[in-house]
Each structure stands twice: as structure tokens, then as C-alpha cells.
KEFIMI-761644 format. One record per residue: x, y, z negated of N, C-alpha, C in turn; residue number from 1. Coordinates in Angstrom, 3 decimals. Layout:
BEGIN
X:Y:Z:X:Y:Z:X:Y:Z:NUM
...
//
This chain:
BEGIN
0.842:-1.182:0.000:0.000:0.000:0.000:0.884:1.241:0.000:1
0.592:2.187:0.873:1.357:3.435:0.962:0.641:4.509:0.168:2
1.382:5.159:-0.717:0.805:6.267:-1.476:1.082:7.565:-0.754:3
0.408:8.634:-1.188:0.630:9.958:-0.595:2.093:10.366:-0.747:4
2.681:10.081:-1.895:4.076:10.435:-2.141:5.015:9.665:-1.209:5
4.685:8.379:-0.946:5.513:7.589:-0.030:5.528:8.204:1.365:6
4.360:8.627:1.862:4.317:9.204:3.209:5.018:10.553:3.232:7
4.931:11.319:2.129:5.636:12.601:2.076:7.140:12.377:2.090:8
7.602:11.331:1.416:9.028:11.039:1.386:9.560:10.681:2.768:9
8.730:10.123:3.616:9.158:9.713:4.946:9.049:10.842:5.964:10
8.419:11.932:5.600:8.264:13.058:6.511:9.633:13.648:6.845:11
9.840:14.012:8.109:11.095:14.681:8.459:11.117:16.144:8.009:12
9.982:16.646:7.568:9.858:18.047:7.179:10.021:18.207:5.673:13
11.258:17.946:5.228:11.515:17.994:3.787:13.001:18.156:3.514:14
13.275:18.603:2.300:14.652:18.642:1.799:14.920:17.345:1.059:15
16.109:16.790:1.283:16.483:15.596:0.538:17.607:15.870:-0.452:16
18.203:17.067:-0.335:19.289:17.426:-1.241:19.483:18.933:-1.223:17
19.865:19.483:-2.376:20.230:20.898:-2.492:21.603:20.950:-3.133:18
22.528:21.619:-2.444:23.893:21.753:-2.945:24.184:23.226:-3.197:19
24.933:23.496:-4.270:25.314:24.859:-4.603:26.811:25.029:-4.408:20
27.178:26.025:-3.620:28.570:26.363:-3.365:29.193:26.958:-4.630:21
30.496:26.893:-4.728:31.209:27.476:-5.869:30.952:28.977:-5.994:22
30.582:29.637:-4.889:30.309:31.075:-4.927:29.098:31.405:-5.800:23
28.255:30.429:-6.052:27.084:30.629:-6.914:27.556:30.890:-8.345:24
28.648:30.258:-8.728:29.216:30.489:-10.051:28.608:29.613:-11.120:25
29.297:29.562:-12.231:28.845:28.782:-13.373:27.794:29.576:-14.142:26
26.908:28.868:-14.779:25.915:29.519:-15.617:26.470:29.679:-17.029:27
25.906:30.624:-17.781:26.514:31.024:-19.046:26.415:30.016:-20.185:28
25.499:29.048:-20.083:25.355:28.102:-21.189:24.721:26.804:-20.700:29
24.758:25.760:-21.522:24.186:24.473:-21.112:22.684:24.529:-20.831:30
21.945:25.381:-21.538:20.505:25.494:-21.277:20.249:26.007:-19.859:31
21.014:27.002:-19.462:20.874:27.555:-18.119:21.227:26.505:-17.070:32
22.277:25.754:-17.305:22.673:24.697:-16.362:21.591:23.622:-16.274:33
21.016:23.287:-17.418:19.922:22.302:-17.423:18.746:22.811:-16.583:34
18.381:24.079:-16.752:17.282:24.660:-15.974:17.591:24.630:-14.480:35
18.846:24.873:-14.124:19.257:24.813:-12.716:19.069:23.400:-12.174:36
19.498:22.415:-12.928:19.366:21.021:-12.491:17.900:20.614:-12.359:37
17.072:21.048:-13.305:15.641:20.735:-13.250:15.004:21.398:-12.032:38
15.357:22.657:-11.763:14.800:23.364:-10.602:15.154:22.646:-9.308:39
16.383:22.197:-9.187:16.806:21.466:-7.983:16.086:20.129:-7.893:40
16.014:19.411:-9.000:15.333:18.115:-9.011:13.874:18.268:-8.577:41
13.165:19.246:-9.179:11.758:19.466:-8.841:11.581:19.810:-7.371:42
12.482:20.622:-6.841:12.409:21.013:-5.436:12.595:19.807:-4.527:43
13.607:19.010:-4.795:13.889:17.861:-3.936:12.807:16.779:-4.088:44
12.278:16.656:-5.283:11.271:15.628:-5.550:10.009:15.825:-4.718:45
9.589:17.069:-4.540:8.363:17.325:-3.783:8.499:18.642:-3.024:46
8.522:18.569:-1.697:8.647:19.774:-0.891:8.187:19.535:0.535:47
7.895:20.629:1.197:7.643:20.664:2.634:8.571:21.735:3.179:48
9.408:21.373:4.134:10.455:22.276:4.598:10.767:21.934:6.044:49
10.617:22.920:6.931:10.901:22.682:8.352:11.565:23.917:8.936:50
12.666:23.697:9.606:13.344:24.782:10.313:12.620:24.973:11.638:51
12.156:26.193:11.881:11.353:26.486:13.068:12.221:26.420:14.323:52
11.700:25.727:15.326:12.340:25.594:16.639:13.712:24.928:16.591:53
13.918:24.074:15.607:15.185:23.327:15.492:14.867:21.862:15.260:54
15.902:21.056:15.154:15.748:19.616:14.949:14.990:19.328:13.654:55
14.161:18.293:13.702:13.492:17.838:12.488:14.522:17.293:11.519:56
14.192:17.353:10.235:15.055:16.817:9.182:14.855:15.330:9.050:57
15.062:14.833:7.871:15.165:15.573:6.615:16.448:16.403:6.540:58
16.400:17.406:5.635:17.453:18.408:5.563:18.195:18.401:4.232:59
19.421:18.919:4.309:20.226:19.217:3.133:20.376:20.730:3.111:60
20.054:21.347:1.965:20.160:22.793:1.815:21.413:23.112:1.017:61
22.329:23.837:1.658:23.558:24.288:0.996:23.402:25.774:0.704:62
23.452:26.151:-0.572:23.287:27.549:-0.958:24.618:28.149:-1.367:63
24.843:29.392:-0.933:26.036:30.126:-1.340:25.676:31.607:-1.413:64
26.564:32.377:-2.016:26.390:33.825:-2.091:27.518:34.456:-1.276:65
27.140:35.284:-0.303:28.104:36.006:0.520:27.604:37.441:0.646:66
28.433:38.397:0.220:28.077:39.818:0.322:26.685:40.122:-0.238:67
26.404:39.649:-1.437:25.137:39.877:-2.136:23.936:39.315:-1.387:68
24.190:38.314:-0.584:23.124:37.619:0.133:23.144:36.160:-0.270:69
21.952:35.591:-0.413:21.836:34.161:-0.659:21.805:33.487:0.709:70
22.858:32.746:1.012:22.991:32.108:2.326:22.468:30.677:2.231:71
21.516:30.386:3.101:20.887:29.070:3.182:21.438:28.377:4.420:72
22.340:27.471:4.229:22.827:26.657:5.344:22.032:25.359:5.310:73
21.268:25.141:6.359:20.420:23.962:6.441:21.060:22.986:7.419:74
21.290:21.781:6.940:21.937:20.759:7.761:21.095:19.488:7.762:75
21.355:18.668:8.747:20.765:17.332:8.765:21.548:16.450:7.797:76
21.023:15.292:7.509:21.700:14.401:6.554:23.078:13.959:7.047:77
23.323:14.038:8.359:24.645:13.669:8.896:25.644:14.827:8.830:78
25.215:15.980:8.290:26.105:17.126:8.142:25.998:18.161:9.248:79
25.292:17.846:10.323:25.142:18.797:11.430:24.315:19.999:10.972:80
24.894:21.190:11.065:24.200:22.405:10.647:23.124:22.750:11.674:81
21.918:22.954:11.174:20.771:23.272:12.023:20.569:24.783:12.099:82
20.706:25.467:10.972:20.546:26.919:10.941:21.207:27.484:9.695:83
21.495:28.766:9.753:22.000:29.499:8.600:21.146:30.753:8.474:84
20.586:30.941:7.283:19.721:32.087:7.018:20.305:32.838:5.828:85
20.501:34.132:5.989:20.982:34.962:4.887:19.851:35.827:4.361:86
19.576:35.716:3.068:18.529:36.517:2.456:19.143:37.480:1.454:87
18.843:38.743:1.603:19.279:39.726:0.627:18.611:39.412:-0.707:88
19.388:39.495:-1.771:18.834:39.253:-3.105:18.136:40.488:-3.666:89
18.366:41.641:-3.071:17.787:42.897:-3.578:16.272:42.845:-3.733:90
15.521:42.346:-2.743:14.066:42.330:-2.914:13.593:41.446:-4.067:91
14.425:40.528:-4.515:14.045:39.604:-5.582:14.377:40.147:-6.974:92
15.248:41.127:-7.066:15.747:41.569:-8.379:14.642:42.028:-9.319:93
13.761:42.908:-8.842:12.708:43.433:-9.711:11.782:42.325:-10.180:94
11.343:41.501:-9.256:10.380:40.468:-9.635:11.009:39.420:-10.551:95
12.273:39.091:-10.336:12.947:38.145:-11.222:13.073:38.750:-12.623:96
13.440:40.009:-12.677:13.560:40.692:-13.978:12.203:40.709:-14.690:97
11.150:41.081:-13.979:9.809:41.105:-14.569:9.362:39.710:-14.985:98
9.676:38.716:-14.165:9.303:37.340:-14.469:9.986:36.874:-15.755:99
11.283:37.142:-15.889:11.982:36.748:-17.112:11.438:37.486:-18.326:100
11.077:38.759:-18.162:10.475:39.505:-19.263:9.177:38.834:-19.706:101
8.339:38.438:-18.735:7.074:37.780:-19.070:7.315:36.404:-19.688:102
8.329:35.694:-19.224:8.656:34.397:-19.833:9.060:34.583:-21.290:103
9.898:35.581:-21.559:10.296:35.865:-22.942:9.073:36.224:-23.785:104
8.195:37.054:-23.244:6.979:37.441:-23.959:6.107:36.227:-24.239:105
6.018:35.337:-23.274:5.219:34.119:-23.424:5.766:33.249:-24.560:106
7.077:33.036:-24.579:7.660:32.187:-25.617:7.548:32.830:-27.001:107
7.610:34.142:-27.074:7.388:34.830:-28.348:5.920:34.721:-28.765:108
5.021:34.836:-27.805:3.591:34.758:-28.098:3.200:33.378:-28.613:109
3.830:32.346:-28.097:3.519:30.990:-28.550:3.718:30.876:-30.062:110
4.705:31.574:-30.580:5.000:31.513:-32.017:4.070:32.375:-32.854:111
3.593:33.501:-32.310:2.946:34.498:-33.165:1.549:34.940:-32.742:112
1.062:34.555:-31.590:-0.145:35.173:-31.052:-1.331:34.218:-31.028:113
-2.489:34.809:-30.777:-3.714:34.021:-30.662:-3.735:33.311:-29.306:114
-4.536:32.259:-29.195:-4.628:31.565:-27.897:-5.030:32.486:-26.744:115
-5.920:33.436:-26.989:-6.325:34.322:-25.887:-5.191:35.258:-25.469:116
-4.371:35.696:-26.426:-3.209:36.522:-26.088:-2.183:35.705:-25.298:117
-1.986:34.472:-25.715:-1.051:33.589:-25.009:-1.532:33.364:-23.581:118
-2.832:33.124:-23.429:-3.387:32.883:-22.096:-3.226:34.105:-21.193:119
-3.419:35.284:-21.742:-3.270:36.516:-20.962:-1.835:36.680:-20.471:120
-0.887:36.445:-21.351:0.527:36.554:-20.975:0.888:35.477:-19.963:121
0.358:34.274:-20.171:0.653:33.187:-19.233:0.076:33.479:-17.851:122
-1.092:34.070:-17.794:-1.689:34.434:-16.499:-0.819:35.476:-15.792:123
-0.306:36.438:-16.550:0.580:37.456:-15.957:1.872:36.818:-15.469:124
2.400:35.888:-16.241:3.633:35.179:-15.856:3.412:34.398:-14.563:125
2.307:33.679:-14.505:1.999:32.909:-13.289:1.761:33.828:-12.093:126
1.147:34.984:-12.342:0.932:35.956:-11.270:2.246:36.451:-10.689:127
3.210:36.733:-11.568:4.538:37.155:-11.088:5.223:36.026:-10.320:128
5.051:34.789:-10.796:5.646:33.648:-10.094:5.033:33.522:-8.706:129
3.723:33.718:-8.617:3.061:33.678:-7.309:3.556:34.807:-6.406:130
3.742:35.993:-6.982:4.264:37.119:-6.200:5.663:36.805:-5.660:131
6.492:36.199:-6.494:7.823:35.793:-6.050:7.750:34.735:-4.963:132
6.802:33.822:-5.078:6.621:32.780:-4.073:6.182:33.383:-2.742:133
5.281:34.370:-2.812:4.861:35.074:-1.594:6.048:35.780:-0.941:134
6.931:36.341:-1.768:8.124:37.000:-1.239:9.039:35.994:-0.540:135
9.194:34.820:-1.119:9.986:33.762:-0.472:9.391:33.434:0.890:136
8.087:33.232:0.930:7.426:32.915:2.201:7.635:34.028:3.232:137
7.507:35.264:2.794:7.679:36.400:3.711:9.109:36.484:4.227:138
10.084:36.262:3.361:11.491:36.380:3.751:11.914:35.228:4.677:139
11.258:34.087:4.554:11.587:32.940:5.411:10.752:32.904:6.687:140
9.762:33.791:6.784:8.848:33.794:7.917:9.602:33.860:9.248:141
9.239:32.962:10.141:9.859:32.914:11.461:11.155:32.124:11.495:142
11.641:31.709:10.326:12.906:30.958:10.250:12.689:29.559:9.700:143
12.038:29.524:8.528:11.790:28.254:7.852:10.333:28.219:7.435:144
9.682:27.121:7.740:8.279:26.940:7.387:8.203:26.067:6.141:145
7.419:26.525:5.182:7.242:25.760:3.961:5.848:26.030:3.427:146
5.395:25.219:2.507:4.097:25.459:1.890:4.273:26.290:0.622:147
3.138:26.712:0.043:3.196:27.590:-1.119:3.850:26.906:-2.322:148
3.551:25.631:-2.546:4.141:24.935:-3.695:5.659:24.829:-3.562:149
6.147:24.595:-2.357:7.597:24.565:-2.147:8.178:25.962:-2.340:150
7.479:26.982:-1.874:7.940:28.360:-2.081:8.022:28.671:-3.573:151
7.082:28.148:-4.359:7.142:28.332:-5.820:8.408:27.682:-6.383:152
8.718:26.495:-5.914:9.920:25.805:-6.407:11.189:26.542:-5.954:153
11.176:27.066:-4.747:12.321:27.847:-4.263:12.484:29.125:-5.083:154
11.366:29.773:-5.418:11.452:30.971:-6.255:11.998:30.613:-7.643:155
11.574:29.496:-8.187:12.116:29.055:-9.475:13.623:28.895:-9.385:156
14.093:28.297:-8.318:15.540:28.122:-8.145:16.236:29.477:-8.021:157
15.657:30.405:-7.279:16.234:31.746:-7.165:16.311:32.401:-8.551:158
15.270:32.239:-9.339:15.273:32.792:-10.703:16.410:32.189:-11.526:159
16.561:30.898:-11.459:17.620:30.237:-12.227:19.000:30.702:-11.764:160
19.149:30.944:-10.474:20.435:31.427:-9.969:20.737:32.839:-10.478:161
19.687:33.602:-10.830:19.864:34.946:-11.379:20.132:34.926:-12.893:162
19.831:33.792:-13.538:19.876:33.711:-15.004:21.295:33.973:-15.515:163
21.381:34.875:-16.427:22.667:35.176:-17.055:22.622:35.026:-18.564:164
21.613:34.281:-19.047:21.564:33.962:-20.480:20.650:34.848:-21.261:165
//
């Protein structure tokens, strides 16, 4: 019997690995590194990813930072580079900062606030995450096709790459 996940795993329109170049740098503490690993695992575990007008995957995503740009080198599993996309990190800075502020507020609220206050903060946090996901989709438009859930996972990874403790 084939499950939905089995058929998704066989799709050529997916990432099978995400690699980070040394230019990304080390994270400031083990918690940050753990979050980075979880973000990558979640992304690879479930995604839809297709390079427009190029060879079908599955793909390996190599990320690096060059001149304040997040460079996405997308290759086939045999190492053949399919495309390279450079995204300026500037458009993400405000939303990542706001998202981390809301995450901090959420974790503080869990300790001290009423359920309705926690829910309000969580809704704002999720709204910012959705806004970041929309930004990912817009920045990849015409280059890489992905669904909203994958864009959410990509935004999570971008946030973790910004994390400085």
C-alpha cells in the first residue's frame, strides 16, 4: 500500500538534502545549532520544490552567504548544478527581527499570562511567520516553485540562519 508520504518522497519536485557552506558560520550556542538542524530536518522531511524551466530533481540545496546575499545553489543528486539564485537578506531583516520579538513574547507569556493573552501573541507570531513565508514565495517567484508549507519551512531556516543567540 502506498501512502501519501511515500508518493511525495518519490516526486522529483523535492529537496532531498540541504547543505550549509562554511560562509554561513557557526551559531553562538548548542541550542541555536539544534534549531538549525531541526529546521533542515523538517524542510527535507516534507517539501515541494521545483526549479522552473530546469531539470526535475530531486534536488540538493547548498546555501552560502556572498556579499550579504543568501545564495541558493540547487543541484541534482549527482552534483550537477541546475541553478543558482541569490537573495538579498535585507528584505528579511525586519520580519525576522519582529518574528523573534514575538517568539520571545510568546515564551514569556507561557509563564505568566492568561490563555487568551497567550493565544493573541501566538496568532501574531503565526501571522509574522506567514508574512515571512509570503516574502519567500515572492522572492523565489519565477525561479523556484514551492508550496506555502515549504515556504514556511524555508522561512524558518532563514530565521535560524539569522539567530545570534
